N, CA, C and O atoms as a CHARMM CRD file, in Angstrom:
* protein
*
  376
    1    1 UNK  N     -2.07700 132.00300  37.32300 PROA 1      0.00000
    2    1 UNK  CA    -2.39900 132.99000  38.34100 PROA 1      0.00000
    3    1 UNK  C     -1.11900 133.72500  38.72700 PROA 1      0.00000
    4    1 UNK  O     -0.04500 133.12800  38.79800 PROA 1      0.00000
    5    2 UNK  N     -1.24600 135.01200  38.97000 PROA 2      0.00000
    6    2 UNK  CA    -0.09700 135.80900  39.38500 PROA 2      0.00000
    7    2 UNK  C     -0.16300 136.12900  40.86700 PROA 2      0.00000
    8    2 UNK  O     -1.23800 136.18400  41.46500 PROA 2      0.00000
    9    3 UNK  N      1.00100 136.33700  41.44000 PROA 3      0.00000
   10    3 UNK  CA     1.14000 136.64200  42.85700 PROA 3      0.00000
   11    3 UNK  C      1.93600 137.92500  43.00200 PROA 3      0.00000
   12    3 UNK  O      2.75400 138.25600  42.14300 PROA 3      0.00000
   13    4 UNK  N      1.69900 138.64300  44.08100 PROA 4      0.00000
   14    4 UNK  CA     2.35600 139.92200  44.31000 PROA 4      0.00000
   15    4 UNK  C      3.24500 139.83400  45.54400 PROA 4      0.00000
   16    4 UNK  O      2.82900 139.32100  46.58300 PROA 4      0.00000
   17    5 UNK  N      4.46800 140.33500  45.42400 PROA 5      0.00000
   18    5 UNK  CA     5.41000 140.34500  46.54500 PROA 5      0.00000
   19    5 UNK  C      5.07500 141.49800  47.48300 PROA 5      0.00000
   20    5 UNK  O      4.85400 142.62200  47.03300 PROA 5      0.00000
   21    6 UNK  N      5.03500 141.22200  48.78500 PROA 6      0.00000
   22    6 UNK  CA     4.73700 142.25000  49.78000 PROA 6      0.00000
   23    6 UNK  C      5.86500 143.26000  49.90800 PROA 6      0.00000
   24    6 UNK  O      5.63800 144.38200  50.36000 PROA 6      0.00000
   25    7 UNK  N      7.05200 142.88900  49.52600 PROA 7      0.00000
   26    7 UNK  CA     8.22000 143.74800  49.71100 PROA 7      0.00000
   27    7 UNK  C      8.57800 144.52700  48.45100 PROA 7      0.00000
   28    7 UNK  O      8.57900 145.75800  48.46600 PROA 7      0.00000
   29    8 UNK  N      8.87800 143.83200  47.37300 PROA 8      0.00000
   30    8 UNK  CA     9.36400 144.50800  46.16300 PROA 8      0.00000
   31    8 UNK  C      8.26100 144.74700  45.12600 PROA 8      0.00000
   32    8 UNK  O      8.51800 145.33500  44.07500 PROA 8      0.00000
   33    9 UNK  N      7.04300 144.29900  45.41400 PROA 9      0.00000
   34    9 UNK  CA     5.86300 144.51100  44.55600 PROA 9      0.00000
   35    9 UNK  C      5.97700 143.86900  43.17700 PROA 9      0.00000
   36    9 UNK  O      5.22500 144.21500  42.26600 PROA 9      0.00000
   37   10 UNK  N      6.91300 142.93700  43.01900 PROA 10     0.00000
   38   10 UNK  CA     7.03900 142.21300  41.74200 PROA 10     0.00000
   39   10 UNK  C      5.80900 141.33600  41.53900 PROA 10     0.00000
   40   10 UNK  O      5.25400 140.80400  42.50100 PROA 10     0.00000
   41   11 UNK  N      5.39100 141.18900  40.30400 PROA 11     0.00000
   42   11 UNK  CA     4.34500 140.24600  39.95100 PROA 11     0.00000
   43   11 UNK  C      5.03500 138.93400  39.59400 PROA 11     0.00000
   44   11 UNK  O      5.90500 138.90000  38.72400 PROA 11     0.00000
   45   12 UNK  N      4.64200 137.85000  40.27200 PROA 12     0.00000
   46   12 UNK  CA     5.35200 136.57100  40.16300 PROA 12     0.00000
   47   12 UNK  C      4.37300 135.48200  39.71600 PROA 12     0.00000
   48   12 UNK  O      3.25400 135.40200  40.22000 PROA 12     0.00000
   49   13 UNK  N      4.79300 134.66300  38.78600 PROA 13     0.00000
   50   13 UNK  CA     3.95400 133.54000  38.35500 PROA 13     0.00000
   51   13 UNK  C      4.07400 132.39600  39.36100 PROA 13     0.00000
   52   13 UNK  O      5.01000 132.34500  40.16000 PROA 13     0.00000
   53   14 UNK  N      3.12500 131.50000  39.30400 PROA 14     0.00000
   54   14 UNK  CA     3.10000 130.36400  40.23500 PROA 14     0.00000
   55   14 UNK  C      4.35600 129.50400  40.10400 PROA 14     0.00000
   56   14 UNK  O      4.85100 128.96700  41.09500 PROA 14     0.00000
   57   15 UNK  N      4.86200 129.37800  38.89700 PROA 15     0.00000
   58   15 UNK  CA     6.05200 128.56500  38.65600 PROA 15     0.00000
   59   15 UNK  C      7.30500 129.16700  39.29700 PROA 15     0.00000
   60   15 UNK  O      8.24400 128.44000  39.62000 PROA 15     0.00000
   61   16 UNK  N      7.32500 130.48100  39.48100 PROA 16     0.00000
   62   16 UNK  CA     8.49400 131.15800  40.03300 PROA 16     0.00000
   63   16 UNK  C      8.52500 131.15800  41.56700 PROA 16     0.00000
   64   16 UNK  O      9.58200 131.37200  42.16000 PROA 16     0.00000
   65   17 UNK  N      7.38400 130.92300  42.20900 PROA 17     0.00000
   66   17 UNK  CA     7.32500 130.97100  43.67400 PROA 17     0.00000
   67   17 UNK  C      8.23600 129.93000  44.30900 PROA 17     0.00000
   68   17 UNK  O      8.36700 128.81400  43.80600 PROA 17     0.00000
   69   18 UNK  N      8.85900 130.30300  45.41000 PROA 18     0.00000
   70   18 UNK  CA     9.70700 129.38400  46.17600 PROA 18     0.00000
   71   18 UNK  C      8.96000 128.93100  47.43100 PROA 18     0.00000
   72   18 UNK  O      8.05000 129.62200  47.88700 PROA 18     0.00000
   73   19 UNK  N      9.33400 127.77800  47.99600 PROA 19     0.00000
   74   19 UNK  CA     8.72100 127.34900  49.25700 PROA 19     0.00000
   75   19 UNK  C      9.02200 128.37300  50.36700 PROA 19     0.00000
   76   19 UNK  O     10.07400 129.01200  50.36400 PROA 19     0.00000
   77   20 UNK  N      8.09600 128.51300  51.30000 PROA 20     0.00000
   78   20 UNK  CA     8.25800 129.48100  52.39400 PROA 20     0.00000
   79   20 UNK  C      9.11400 128.87500  53.49800 PROA 20     0.00000
   80   20 UNK  O      8.79700 127.81700  54.04200 PROA 20     0.00000
   81   21 UNK  N     10.20700 129.56800  53.82000 PROA 21     0.00000
   82   21 UNK  CA    11.08200 129.13100  54.91500 PROA 21     0.00000
   83   21 UNK  C     10.54800 129.70500  56.22400 PROA 21     0.00000
   84   21 UNK  O     10.08800 130.84600  56.25200 PROA 21     0.00000
   85   22 UNK  N     10.60200 128.93200  57.30600 PROA 22     0.00000
   86   22 UNK  CA    10.20000 129.38100  58.64700 PROA 22     0.00000
   87   22 UNK  C      8.80000 129.99200  58.65400 PROA 22     0.00000
   88   22 UNK  O      8.58700 131.07700  59.19500 PROA 22     0.00000
   89   23 UNK  N      7.85500 129.28600  58.05100 PROA 23     0.00000
   90   23 UNK  CA     6.50500 129.84000  57.90500 PROA 23     0.00000
   91   23 UNK  C      5.85300 130.15100  59.25800 PROA 23     0.00000
   92   23 UNK  O      5.11300 131.12900  59.36700 PROA 23     0.00000
   93   24 UNK  N      6.10900 129.34600  60.27900 PROA 24     0.00000
   94   24 UNK  CA     5.47700 129.58200  61.58900 PROA 24     0.00000
   95   24 UNK  C      5.98800 130.86100  62.24800 PROA 24     0.00000
   96   24 UNK  O      5.32200 131.40700  63.12800 PROA 24     0.00000
   97   25 UNK  N      7.14700 131.34300  61.84100 PROA 25     0.00000
   98   25 UNK  CA     7.68400 132.59000  62.37300 PROA 25     0.00000
   99   25 UNK  C      7.25300 133.80500  61.55700 PROA 25     0.00000
  100   25 UNK  O      7.37600 134.94300  62.01000 PROA 25     0.00000
  101   26 UNK  N      6.75200 133.55700  60.35900 PROA 26     0.00000
  102   26 UNK  CA     6.45200 134.65100  59.44300 PROA 26     0.00000
  103   26 UNK  C      4.96900 134.89400  59.22500 PROA 26     0.00000
  104   26 UNK  O      4.58000 135.96400  58.75800 PROA 26     0.00000
  105   27 UNK  N      4.13200 133.91400  59.55800 PROA 27     0.00000
  106   27 UNK  CA     2.68600 134.04200  59.36500 PROA 27     0.00000
  107   27 UNK  C      1.99600 133.78500  60.69800 PROA 27     0.00000
  108   27 UNK  O      2.16800 132.72500  61.29900 PROA 27     0.00000
  109   28 UNK  N      1.22700 134.74600  61.15100 PROA 28     0.00000
  110   28 UNK  CA     0.53000 134.63800  62.43300 PROA 28     0.00000
  111   28 UNK  C     -0.84800 134.01600  62.22900 PROA 28     0.00000
  112   28 UNK  O     -1.40700 134.10300  61.13600 PROA 28     0.00000
  113   29 UNK  N     -1.40200 133.38900  63.26800 PROA 29     0.00000
  114   29 UNK  CA    -2.75700 132.83900  63.16100 PROA 29     0.00000
  115   29 UNK  C     -3.74800 133.93100  62.75600 PROA 29     0.00000
  116   29 UNK  O     -3.71400 135.04400  63.28100 PROA 29     0.00000
  117   30 UNK  N     -4.61400 133.59800  61.83300 PROA 30     0.00000
  118   30 UNK  CA    -5.61300 134.54800  61.36400 PROA 30     0.00000
  119   30 UNK  C     -5.19900 135.33300  60.13700 PROA 30     0.00000
  120   30 UNK  O     -6.04400 135.93500  59.47400 PROA 30     0.00000
  121   31 UNK  N     -3.90000 135.33800  59.82000 PROA 31     0.00000
  122   31 UNK  CA    -3.44000 136.03700  58.62700 PROA 31     0.00000
  123   31 UNK  C     -3.73900 135.20600  57.38600 PROA 31     0.00000
  124   31 UNK  O     -3.87300 133.98500  57.45400 PROA 31     0.00000
  125   32 UNK  N     -3.84000 135.87800  56.27800 PROA 32     0.00000
  126   32 UNK  CA    -4.04300 135.18100  55.01200 PROA 32     0.00000
  127   32 UNK  C     -2.76600 134.42900  54.66700 PROA 32     0.00000
  128   32 UNK  O     -1.67100 134.99100  54.69900 PROA 32     0.00000
  129   33 UNK  N     -2.92000 133.16000  54.33900 PROA 33     0.00000
  130   33 UNK  CA    -1.77000 132.31600  54.05500 PROA 33     0.00000
  131   33 UNK  C     -1.12600 132.72500  52.73900 PROA 33     0.00000
  132   33 UNK  O     -1.80200 132.76400  51.71100 PROA 33     0.00000
  133   34 UNK  N      0.17300 133.03200  52.75000 PROA 34     0.00000
  134   34 UNK  CA     0.85900 133.38200  51.50400 PROA 34     0.00000
  135   34 UNK  C      1.01100 132.17200  50.59500 PROA 34     0.00000
  136   34 UNK  O      0.93400 131.02800  51.04200 PROA 34     0.00000
  137   35 UNK  N      1.22600 132.44100  49.32500 PROA 35     0.00000
  138   35 UNK  CA     1.36600 131.36400  48.34500 PROA 35     0.00000
  139   35 UNK  C      2.79200 130.84600  48.25800 PROA 35     0.00000
  140   35 UNK  O      3.01400 129.69300  47.88700 PROA 35     0.00000
  141   36 UNK  N      3.76200 131.69300  48.59800 PROA 36     0.00000
  142   36 UNK  CA     5.15000 131.28300  48.50800 PROA 36     0.00000
  143   36 UNK  C      6.07400 132.45800  48.76400 PROA 36     0.00000
  144   36 UNK  O      5.63700 133.53700  49.16200 PROA 36     0.00000
  145   37 UNK  N      7.36000 132.23100  48.52900 PROA 37     0.00000
  146   37 UNK  CA     8.37500 133.26600  48.70600 PROA 37     0.00000
  147   37 UNK  C      8.75100 133.87200  47.36600 PROA 37     0.00000
  148   37 UNK  O      8.76400 133.19500  46.33800 PROA 37     0.00000
  149   38 UNK  N      9.05300 135.15100  47.40000 PROA 38     0.00000
  150   38 UNK  CA     9.49800 135.86900  46.20300 PROA 38     0.00000
  151   38 UNK  C     10.90100 135.38200  45.82300 PROA 38     0.00000
  152   38 UNK  O     11.78600 135.33700  46.67800 PROA 38     0.00000
  153   39 UNK  N     11.11500 135.01800  44.55200 PROA 39     0.00000
  154   39 UNK  CA    12.44700 134.58700  44.13700 PROA 39     0.00000
  155   39 UNK  C     13.44200 135.75500  44.03200 PROA 39     0.00000
  156   39 UNK  O     14.64900 135.53700  43.92700 PROA 39     0.00000
  157   40 UNK  N     12.92800 136.99000  44.06100 PROA 40     0.00000
  158   40 UNK  CA    13.79600 138.16800  43.92500 PROA 40     0.00000
  159   40 UNK  C     14.33300 138.64600  45.26800 PROA 40     0.00000
  160   40 UNK  O     15.51500 138.96900  45.38900 PROA 40     0.00000
  161   41 UNK  N     13.45400 138.69400  46.29200 PROA 41     0.00000
  162   41 UNK  CA    13.88900 139.26700  47.57500 PROA 41     0.00000
  163   41 UNK  C     13.61600 138.36300  48.78100 PROA 41     0.00000
  164   41 UNK  O     14.09000 138.66000  49.87700 PROA 41     0.00000
  165   42 UNK  N     12.86500 137.26800  48.61100 PROA 42     0.00000
  166   42 UNK  CA    12.60800 136.34100  49.71000 PROA 42     0.00000
  167   42 UNK  C     11.42000 136.69200  50.58400 PROA 42     0.00000
  168   42 UNK  O     11.13300 135.97700  51.54400 PROA 42     0.00000
  169   43 UNK  N     10.71300 137.78600  50.27200 PROA 43     0.00000
  170   43 UNK  CA     9.52900 138.16700  51.04500 PROA 43     0.00000
  171   43 UNK  C      8.34900 137.27000  50.65900 PROA 43     0.00000
  172   43 UNK  O      8.42800 136.49300  49.70800 PROA 43     0.00000
  173   44 UNK  N      7.26100 137.39300  51.41300 PROA 44     0.00000
  174   44 UNK  CA     6.08000 136.57100  51.15600 PROA 44     0.00000
  175   44 UNK  C      5.26200 137.12100  49.99800 PROA 44     0.00000
  176   44 UNK  O      5.18400 138.33300  49.79900 PROA 44     0.00000
  177   45 UNK  N      4.65000 136.21400  49.23300 PROA 45     0.00000
  178   45 UNK  CA     3.81900 136.58500  48.10000 PROA 45     0.00000
  179   45 UNK  C      2.39600 136.08000  48.31700 PROA 45     0.00000
  180   45 UNK  O      2.17700 134.96400  48.78900 PROA 45     0.00000
  181   46 UNK  N      1.43900 136.92800  47.96000 PROA 46     0.00000
  182   46 UNK  CA     0.02500 136.57300  48.05700 PROA 46     0.00000
  183   46 UNK  C     -0.60400 136.65700  46.67400 PROA 46     0.00000
  184   46 UNK  O     -0.09800 137.34100  45.78400 PROA 46     0.00000
  185   47 UNK  N     -1.70400 135.95900  46.51300 PROA 47     0.00000
  186   47 UNK  CA    -2.45000 136.02400  45.27200 PROA 47     0.00000
  187   47 UNK  C     -2.90300 137.45800  45.05000 PROA 47     0.00000
  188   47 UNK  O     -3.38000 138.11200  45.97700 PROA 47     0.00000
  189   48 UNK  N     -2.75700 137.94400  43.83600 PROA 48     0.00000
  190   48 UNK  CA    -3.20900 139.29600  43.52800 PROA 48     0.00000
  191   48 UNK  C     -4.72400 139.40000  43.64400 PROA 48     0.00000
  192   48 UNK  O     -5.25600 140.49200  43.84800 PROA 48     0.00000
  193   49 UNK  N     -5.42300 138.27700  43.51700 PROA 49     0.00000
  194   49 UNK  CA    -6.88500 138.27900  43.62100 PROA 49     0.00000
  195   49 UNK  C     -7.35800 138.48700  45.05800 PROA 49     0.00000
  196   49 UNK  O     -8.50400 138.89000  45.25700 PROA 49     0.00000
  197   50 UNK  N     -6.51700 138.22800  46.07300 PROA 50     0.00000
  198   50 UNK  CA    -6.96600 138.36600  47.46400 PROA 50     0.00000
  199   50 UNK  C     -6.88100 139.79800  47.96000 PROA 50     0.00000
  200   50 UNK  O     -7.39100 140.09800  49.04000 PROA 50     0.00000
  201   51 UNK  N     -6.26000 140.68100  47.21400 PROA 51     0.00000
  202   51 UNK  CA    -6.09200 142.05900  47.65900 PROA 51     0.00000
  203   51 UNK  C     -7.26000 142.91500  47.17100 PROA 51     0.00000
  204   51 UNK  O     -7.07900 143.81700  46.35300 PROA 51     0.00000
  205   52 UNK  N     -8.46400 142.62500  47.68200 PROA 52     0.00000
  206   52 UNK  CA    -9.64100 143.38300  47.28400 PROA 52     0.00000
  207   52 UNK  C    -10.56000 143.56500  48.49000 PROA 52     0.00000
  208   52 UNK  O    -10.18300 143.25100  49.61900 PROA 52     0.00000
  209   53 UNK  N    -11.74800 144.06600  48.24700 PROA 53     0.00000
  210   53 UNK  CA   -12.67600 144.34700  49.33900 PROA 53     0.00000
  211   53 UNK  C    -13.14600 143.09300  50.05200 PROA 53     0.00000
  212   53 UNK  O    -13.50200 143.16400  51.22800 PROA 53     0.00000
  213   54 UNK  N    -13.16000 141.93000  49.37700 PROA 54     0.00000
  214   54 UNK  CA   -13.56300 140.69700  50.05600 PROA 54     0.00000
  215   54 UNK  C    -12.58900 140.36700  51.18100 PROA 54     0.00000
  216   54 UNK  O    -13.00300 139.93300  52.25600 PROA 54     0.00000
  217   55 UNK  N    -11.31700 140.56700  50.94200 PROA 55     0.00000
  218   55 UNK  CA   -10.31800 140.33500  51.97500 PROA 55     0.00000
  219   55 UNK  C    -10.52800 141.30600  53.12700 PROA 55     0.00000
  220   55 UNK  O    -10.46500 140.91400  54.29200 PROA 55     0.00000
  221   56 UNK  N    -10.77500 142.56400  52.80900 PROA 56     0.00000
  222   56 UNK  CA   -11.01600 143.56000  53.85200 PROA 56     0.00000
  223   56 UNK  C    -12.24400 143.18900  54.68100 PROA 56     0.00000
  224   56 UNK  O    -12.25100 143.36800  55.89900 PROA 56     0.00000
  225   57 UNK  N    -13.26800 142.68100  54.02900 PROA 57     0.00000
  226   57 UNK  CA   -14.47900 142.30600  54.75400 PROA 57     0.00000
  227   57 UNK  C    -14.23000 141.10600  55.67000 PROA 57     0.00000
  228   57 UNK  O    -14.75700 141.06400  56.78200 PROA 57     0.00000
  229   58 UNK  N    -13.44700 140.14500  55.22500 PROA 58     0.00000
  230   58 UNK  CA   -13.10600 138.98700  56.05900 PROA 58     0.00000
  231   58 UNK  C    -12.31700 139.44300  57.28000 PROA 58     0.00000
  232   58 UNK  O    -12.60200 139.02800  58.40300 PROA 58     0.00000
  233   59 UNK  N    -11.32700 140.29700  57.05300 PROA 59     0.00000
  234   59 UNK  CA   -10.54200 140.82100  58.17400 PROA 59     0.00000
  235   59 UNK  C    -11.40500 141.66900  59.10100 PROA 59     0.00000
  236   59 UNK  O    -11.24600 141.61300  60.32100 PROA 59     0.00000
  237   60 UNK  N    -12.31800 142.45400  58.53200 PROA 60     0.00000
  238   60 UNK  CA   -13.21900 143.25900  59.34100 PROA 60     0.00000
  239   60 UNK  C    -14.04900 142.38300  60.27500 PROA 60     0.00000
  240   60 UNK  O    -14.19900 142.69900  61.45500 PROA 60     0.00000
  241   61 UNK  N    -14.58700 141.28600  59.75000 PROA 61     0.00000
  242   61 UNK  CA   -15.40800 140.39800  60.57700 PROA 61     0.00000
  243   61 UNK  C    -14.60500 139.80600  61.73000 PROA 61     0.00000
  244   61 UNK  O    -15.12500 139.65400  62.83500 PROA 61     0.00000
  245   62 UNK  N    -13.35100 139.47300  61.48300 PROA 62     0.00000
  246   62 UNK  CA   -12.49800 138.96400  62.55400 PROA 62     0.00000
  247   62 UNK  C    -12.23100 140.04900  63.59200 PROA 62     0.00000
  248   62 UNK  O    -12.27500 139.78600  64.79400 PROA 62     0.00000
  249   63 UNK  N    -11.95400 141.26700  63.13100 PROA 63     0.00000
  250   63 UNK  CA   -11.73100 142.38300  64.05000 PROA 63     0.00000
  251   63 UNK  C    -12.99400 142.71500  64.83600 PROA 63     0.00000
  252   63 UNK  O    -12.92600 143.04100  66.02100 PROA 63     0.00000
  253   64 UNK  N    -14.13300 142.63400  64.18100 PROA 64     0.00000
  254   64 UNK  CA   -15.40300 142.92900  64.83800 PROA 64     0.00000
  255   64 UNK  C    -15.67200 141.95800  65.98500 PROA 64     0.00000
  256   64 UNK  O    -16.16100 142.35600  67.04100 PROA 64     0.00000
  257   65 UNK  N    -15.35400 140.70500  65.77500 PROA 65     0.00000
  258   65 UNK  CA   -15.51400 139.70400  66.82700 PROA 65     0.00000
  259   65 UNK  C    -14.60700 140.01800  68.01000 PROA 65     0.00000
  260   65 UNK  O    -15.04100 139.97100  69.16100 PROA 65     0.00000
  261   66 UNK  N    -13.35000 140.33800  67.72700 PROA 66     0.00000
  262   66 UNK  CA   -12.40900 140.68100  68.79600 PROA 66     0.00000
  263   66 UNK  C    -12.82100 141.97300  69.48900 PROA 66     0.00000
  264   66 UNK  O    -12.70600 142.07600  70.71000 PROA 66     0.00000
  265   67 UNK  N    -13.29400 142.95000  68.74200 PROA 67     0.00000
  266   67 UNK  CA   -13.74100 144.23300  69.29100 PROA 67     0.00000
  267   67 UNK  C    -14.91100 144.03100  70.25100 PROA 67     0.00000
  268   67 UNK  O    -14.92100 144.59000  71.34800 PROA 67     0.00000
  269   68 UNK  N    -15.88500 143.24100  69.84200 PROA 68     0.00000
  270   68 UNK  CA   -17.04000 142.96200  70.70300 PROA 68     0.00000
  271   68 UNK  C    -16.62500 142.26500  71.99000 PROA 68     0.00000
  272   68 UNK  O    -17.13800 142.58400  73.06300 PROA 68     0.00000
  273   69 UNK  N    -15.69900 141.31600  71.89200 PROA 69     0.00000
  274   69 UNK  CA   -15.21700 140.60900  73.07800 PROA 69     0.00000
  275   69 UNK  C    -14.47800 141.55600  74.01600 PROA 69     0.00000
  276   69 UNK  O    -14.64000 141.47200  75.23400 PROA 69     0.00000
  277   70 UNK  N    -13.66600 142.45700  73.46100 PROA 70     0.00000
  278   70 UNK  CA   -12.93300 143.42300  74.27500 PROA 70     0.00000
  279   70 UNK  C    -13.88400 144.37700  74.99500 PROA 70     0.00000
  280   70 UNK  O    -13.72200 144.64500  76.18600 PROA 70     0.00000
  281   71 UNK  N    -14.86700 144.88400  74.27000 PROA 71     0.00000
  282   71 UNK  CA   -15.83600 145.79300  74.89000 PROA 71     0.00000
  283   71 UNK  C    -16.62100 145.08600  75.98800 PROA 71     0.00000
  284   71 UNK  O    -16.90100 145.68400  77.02700 PROA 71     0.00000
  285   72 UNK  N    -16.97500 143.83500  75.77800 PROA 72     0.00000
  286   72 UNK  CA   -17.72500 143.07500  76.77800 PROA 72     0.00000
  287   72 UNK  C    -16.89600 142.87100  78.04300 PROA 72     0.00000
  288   72 UNK  O    -17.44500 142.85000  79.14500 PROA 72     0.00000
  289   73 UNK  N    -15.59400 142.72300  77.89900 PROA 73     0.00000
  290   73 UNK  CA   -14.73200 142.56000  79.08000 PROA 73     0.00000
  291   73 UNK  C    -14.56700 143.87600  79.83200 PROA 73     0.00000
  292   73 UNK  O    -14.43800 143.88900  81.05600 PROA 73     0.00000
  293   74 UNK  N    -14.57200 144.99100  79.08300 PROA 74     0.00000
  294   74 UNK  CA   -14.40200 146.29200  79.71600 PROA 74     0.00000
  295   74 UNK  C    -15.62900 146.66600  80.53800 PROA 74     0.00000
  296   74 UNK  O    -15.49300 147.15700  81.65900 PROA 74     0.00000
  297   75 UNK  N    -16.81600 146.44200  80.00200 PROA 75     0.00000
  298   75 UNK  CA   -18.06200 146.73400  80.71200 PROA 75     0.00000
  299   75 UNK  C    -19.13200 145.77500  80.21100 PROA 75     0.00000
  300   75 UNK  O    -19.75800 146.03300  79.18300 PROA 75     0.00000
  301   76 UNK  N    -19.35300 144.66900  80.92200 PROA 76     0.00000
  302   76 UNK  CA   -20.30000 143.65900  80.44600 PROA 76     0.00000
  303   76 UNK  C    -21.74800 144.14300  80.40400 PROA 76     0.00000
  304   76 UNK  O    -22.58700 143.49400  79.77900 PROA 76     0.00000
  305   77 UNK  N    -22.06500 145.27300  81.05600 PROA 77     0.00000
  306   77 UNK  CA   -23.44200 145.77700  81.09000 PROA 77     0.00000
  307   77 UNK  C    -23.71600 146.81900  80.02100 PROA 77     0.00000
  308   77 UNK  O    -24.86200 147.23500  79.84400 PROA 77     0.00000
  309   78 UNK  N    -22.68900 147.24600  79.30600 PROA 78     0.00000
  310   78 UNK  CA   -22.84200 148.25400  78.25400 PROA 78     0.00000
  311   78 UNK  C    -22.57300 147.60600  76.90000 PROA 78     0.00000
  312   78 UNK  O    -21.44700 147.19100  76.62500 PROA 78     0.00000
  313   79 UNK  N    -23.60000 147.51400  76.05200 PROA 79     0.00000
  314   79 UNK  CA   -23.35500 146.90700  74.73500 PROA 79     0.00000
  315   79 UNK  C    -22.44200 147.80300  73.90500 PROA 79     0.00000
  316   79 UNK  O    -22.57000 149.02600  73.95000 PROA 79     0.00000
  317   80 UNK  N    -21.51900 147.20500  73.14800 PROA 80     0.00000
  318   80 UNK  CA   -20.59500 148.01100  72.33700 PROA 80     0.00000
  319   80 UNK  C    -21.32000 148.66900  71.17200 PROA 80     0.00000
  320   80 UNK  O    -22.29300 148.12900  70.64500 PROA 80     0.00000
  321   81 UNK  N    -20.83500 149.83900  70.77800 PROA 81     0.00000
  322   81 UNK  CA   -21.31900 150.48100  69.55100 PROA 81     0.00000
  323   81 UNK  C    -20.59500 149.80400  68.40300 PROA 81     0.00000
  324   81 UNK  O    -19.39000 149.98400  68.22900 PROA 81     0.00000
  325   82 UNK  N    -21.31600 149.04200  67.63600 PROA 82     0.00000
  326   82 UNK  CA   -20.70000 148.26700  66.57100 PROA 82     0.00000
  327   82 UNK  C    -20.82100 148.99200  65.23100 PROA 82     0.00000
  328   82 UNK  O    -21.89600 149.49100  64.89700 PROA 82     0.00000
  329   83 UNK  N    -19.73400 149.05800  64.46100 PROA 83     0.00000
  330   83 UNK  CA   -19.80100 149.65400  63.12700 PROA 83     0.00000
  331   83 UNK  C    -20.65200 148.80200  62.19400 PROA 83     0.00000
  332   83 UNK  O    -20.79000 147.59600  62.39300 PROA 83     0.00000
  333   84 UNK  N    -21.21000 149.42800  61.19300 PROA 84     0.00000
  334   84 UNK  CA   -22.08900 148.73100  60.25800 PROA 84     0.00000
  335   84 UNK  C    -21.31000 147.84100  59.30000 PROA 84     0.00000
  336   84 UNK  O    -21.71500 146.71200  59.02300 PROA 84     0.00000
  337   85 UNK  N    -20.19600 148.35100  58.79600 PROA 85     0.00000
  338   85 UNK  CA   -19.37500 147.55800  57.88300 PROA 85     0.00000
  339   85 UNK  C    -17.91600 147.97700  58.02000 PROA 85     0.00000
  340   85 UNK  O    -17.60600 148.87400  58.80300 PROA 85     0.00000
  341   86 UNK  N    -17.02700 147.34900  57.28000 PROA 86     0.00000
  342   86 UNK  CA   -15.59600 147.59900  57.44100 PROA 86     0.00000
  343   86 UNK  C    -15.20600 149.02800  57.11500 PROA 86     0.00000
  344   86 UNK  O    -14.17900 149.50200  57.60200 PROA 86     0.00000
  345   87 UNK  N    -15.99200 149.73400  56.30600 PROA 87     0.00000
  346   87 UNK  CA   -15.65800 151.10900  55.94400 PROA 87     0.00000
  347   87 UNK  C    -15.85000 152.07200  57.11600 PROA 87     0.00000
  348   87 UNK  O    -15.25800 153.15100  57.13100 PROA 87     0.00000
  349   88 UNK  N    -16.67600 151.69000  58.10400 PROA 88     0.00000
  350   88 UNK  CA   -16.95000 152.58200  59.24400 PROA 88     0.00000
  351   88 UNK  C    -16.22500 152.13400  60.50800 PROA 88     0.00000
  352   88 UNK  O    -16.49800 152.65900  61.58700 PROA 88     0.00000
  353   89 UNK  N    -15.32600 151.19500  60.40200 PROA 89     0.00000
  354   89 UNK  CA   -14.64000 150.66000  61.57500 PROA 89     0.00000
  355   89 UNK  C    -13.91100 151.74000  62.36100 PROA 89     0.00000
  356   89 UNK  O    -13.90500 151.69600  63.59200 PROA 89     0.00000
  357   90 UNK  N    -13.30100 152.70100  61.69100 PROA 90     0.00000
  358   90 UNK  CA   -12.54300 153.72800  62.39300 PROA 90     0.00000
  359   90 UNK  C    -13.42600 154.69400  63.19000 PROA 90     0.00000
  360   90 UNK  O    -12.91400 155.47700  63.99100 PROA 90     0.00000
  361   91 UNK  N    -14.73900 154.64700  62.97800 PROA 91     0.00000
  362   91 UNK  CA   -15.65400 155.53600  63.69900 PROA 91     0.00000
  363   91 UNK  C    -16.24200 154.87000  64.94600 PROA 91     0.00000
  364   91 UNK  O    -16.98900 155.50500  65.68900 PROA 91     0.00000
  365   92 UNK  N    -15.91600 153.62200  65.17500 PROA 92     0.00000
  366   92 UNK  CA   -16.49900 152.88400  66.29800 PROA 92     0.00000
  367   92 UNK  C    -15.73900 153.19100  67.58900 PROA 92     0.00000
  368   92 UNK  O    -14.53800 153.46100  67.57700 PROA 92     0.00000
  369   93 UNK  N    -16.46300 153.14200  68.67900 PROA 93     0.00000
  370   93 UNK  CA   -15.82700 153.35200  69.98700 PROA 93     0.00000
  371   93 UNK  C    -16.59400 152.58000  71.04400 PROA 93     0.00000
  372   93 UNK  O    -17.81000 152.41500  70.94600 PROA 93     0.00000
  373   94 UNK  N    -15.88100 152.11200  72.04900 PROA 94     0.00000
  374   94 UNK  CA   -16.54800 151.41600  73.15300 PROA 94     0.00000
  375   94 UNK  C    -17.28200 152.43300  74.00600 PROA 94     0.00000
  376   94 UNK  O    -17.91600 152.06600  74.99600 PROA 94     0.00000
């Protein structure tokens, strides 16, 4: 399996990945867990397979949950206008 560096865009094999230093400072809760560090520049590397619409849909669902909670706090009597899917997220408004 190949991995892609977020910084230098190098394609890296699993054998080349380095352990992630200070992972708790570099990866926030809810983010996709990186596979390792780039041996070229030290940035985080993710599986090239995760960079597709499935990842966008997973992130969309997390954002949708947070969006609904935010709208409910702003006006609990007005239901939020929820987007249909991740492609229409930018058209949504409370």
